[in-house]
Every structure is written in structure tokens, then in C-alpha cells.
C-alpha positions in Angstrom: 13.2 -10.2 -19.6 10.1 -10.2 -21.7 8.7 -7.2 -23.5 5.8 -6.9 -21.1 8.1 -7.0 -18.1 10.1 -4.2 -19.6 7.0 -2.1 -20.3 5.6 -2.7 -16.8 9.0 -1.7 -15.3 9.2 1.5 -17.4 5.7 2.5 -16.4 6.3 1.9 -12.7 9.5 4.0 -12.9 7.8 6.8 -14.9 4.8 7.0 -12.5 7.1 6.9 -9.4 9.1 9.8 -10.8 5.9 11.6 -11.8 4.8 11.5 -8.1 8.4 12.5 -7.1 8.8 9.4 -4.9 12.0 7.5 -4.2 11.9 3.8 -4.6 11.9 3.5 -0.8 8.9 5.8 -0.5 7.0 3.8 -3.0 8.0 0.6 -1.3 6.8 1.9 2.0 3.4 3.0 0.5 2.7 -0.6 -0.7 4.4 -2.5 2.1 7.4 -4.1 0.2 11.1 -3.7 0.3 12.9 -1.1 -1.8 14.7 -3.9 -3.5 11.4 -5.2 -4.8 10.6 -1.8 -6.5 14.1 -1.7 -7.9 13.7 -5.3 -9.3 10.3 -4.4 -10.8 11.6 -1.3 -12.5 14.5 -3.4 -14.0 11.9 -5.7 -15.5 11.3 -8.3 -12.8 7.8 -9.8 -12.6 5.5 -9.0 -9.7 2.3 -10.5 -8.3 -1.2 -9.5 -9.2 -1.6 -8.3 -5.6 1.4 -5.9 -6.1 0.0 -4.7 -9.4 -3.2 -3.9 -7.7 -1.4 -2.1 -4.8 0.7 -0.1 -7.3 -2.5 0.9 -9.2 -4.0 2.2 -6.0 -1.1 4.4 -5.0 -0.7 5.6 -8.6 -4.4 6.2 -8.8 -4.7 4.4 -12.2 -6.3 1.3 -13.6 -4.2 -1.8 -13.1 -4.4 -2.7 -16.8 -2.9 0.7 -17.8 0.3 -0.2 -16.0 0.9 -2.6 -19.0 0.2 0.1 -21.6 2.8 -0.2 -24.4 2.9 3.5 -25.3 3.2 4.6 -21.7 -0.2 6.2 -21.8 -1.1 5.4 -18.2 -4.1 7.4 -17.1 -3.8 8.9 -13.7 -6.2 10.7 -11.5 -7.1 14.1 -13.1 -7.5 15.8 -9.7 -3.9 14.9 -8.8 -2.7 16.3 -12.2 -4.6 19.5 -11.7 -3.3 19.9 -8.1 0.3 19.3 -9.2 0.0 21.8 -12.1 -1.4 24.4 -9.8 1.5 23.8 -7.3 4.0 24.2 -10.1 2.5 27.4 -11.3 2.4 28.8 -7.8 6.0 27.9 -7.2 7.0 29.4 -10.6 5.2 32.7 -9.8 6.9 32.8 -6.4 10.3 32.4 -8.1 9.6 34.9 -10.8 8.5 37.6 -8.4 11.8 37.4 -6.6 13.7 38.1 -9.8 
């Protein structure tokens, strides 16, 4: 496995977990088998078409999937919505204590 394959695989995994998706859920979103997602995360190469599909579902620039430092830029609106949901859930939990 090359360094770029490892970087790409790590970024795919990190983004999948960020969105709280299983490998199967991600595979269904882009129309591939779960085994493909598993292979990519392990450092297997993927087609340009699949990189584009992943960028669409992750709401990021395709080139950022190859970012060495893991600095993949995702949709700010999604980040804000997720943060608000977390805060709401935390408030609900805390009021029950």
C-alpha cells in the first residue's frame, strides 16, 4: 500500500465515522458493496468515479480526501446542525440528572 492510499483510506474512515455511518450505510449511499468500503479504508485504491461519489456524500472537495494532515473540509451547515443536535441532546440528558 502506498502512502496516498493509506491517507485516502484514513480520511474515508474518519469522515464515515464523523457522519456516524456504518460501512454498509456508506456503501448504499454511493451504490457499491460494503466490501469495497472496507477495502478502501484498508488502503485499497478506488476509481475517480468513486472518489467523486464519496466527495458528494461527504460534502467535501474530492481533492481534500487526499489531504495528508486529515484536514478535510466538510459542509459548514452540516457541522453546525450536528453541533446543535449534540448540545440539545446534552441539555436533555443534564435536565434529567
